[in-house]
N, C-alpha and C positions, 0 to 999 in steps of 0.2 A: 065413228064407224062401229056398228053394232057387233061386228066380229070380235072386237077387242074385249067385249064383256064375256065372251064364251070361255069356260074353263079350258085351259091349254091341255087338251087330251093328247095332242100330237107328240108331246115330249115324252110320253111313256115309251119305254123300250119295246121294240117290235117283237122281241123274243119272249113275250109273256107266255107262260105255260097255258096251253089250251084247255087242259083238264087236270083234275086232281092228281091222277097217277103219274103225270109227267114231271111232277115236282122233283122227286128224288132222282128221276132219270136224267134231268137236265144238269144236275151237279156233276155227273160223271163225264169227264172229258176223254174223248177218244182221239187217237192219232194213228197215223200209219208210219211204220218204219219201212221205208221203201227198199233200201239196199245198203250194204256196207262195203266200203272200198279200203284197200290198203294204201292207195296213193291219193293225195288230195286232188291232183290233176284229173284223175278218173272221176272222182266225186263231182268236181266242178263241171266236167263235161256232161255228166248225167243230169246235173242240176239245170243246165242250160236248156235241156229238152223238156223240163217240167216248168210250169209257170211259177209265179210268186208265192204259191201256197206251200212251198217246200223250202227247207234250209238244211245246211250241213251242220251236224253236231259231231265234234271230234271226241274220241273216247280212248281210253287205254285198255288194252286187253290184260288179262291176268299176268301175262308174261312181260307187260310193260310196253308192248308195241302199240303205236298210235294207229287208230283206224278212224275212218270218216264215214259217218252214218247219215244218210239222207232221211229226214223225217218230215212229215207234213205238219201244218199248223194243227193245233188242237181244235176239235169241233165238238159241239154238244148235241147236234141232231143227227139222226140217221140219214136224213136227206143230204146233209153236207158230206157225211162220210161216204155215201154212195157216189157223190160227185168226185170226191178225191180218188176213190177206187177206180173210177173210169179213167183217170189220168195216169194211173200206175199199173194198168192191167198187163203191161209187158214186163213187169218186174216181179221178182219173187218176194212180194211184200208181206208184211205181218201187220195185223191190226192190234194195237195196244188198247186195252179196255174196250173190247167190242161191246156193242149194245146188246 
């Protein structure tokens, strides 16, 4: 089969930078902090409405109180960030490391 002799270009990652100036850009990961809850049950409830690109991160406040923060997965492209923003438009979200 002649196809076997072709160099395997397909295995290259699809996310190769398109142009020089994107190189430094791609290293910066952005994510969205969607909302913070005092009760895990509230955070779980909110998480159900979002799809699998989000998770709950628990954190302690300076007063030692446990809070539950919904965060998105980290993304490296503006496009992906825009998609995530579309999913959280009903929340008072914050973008961490905006592009």
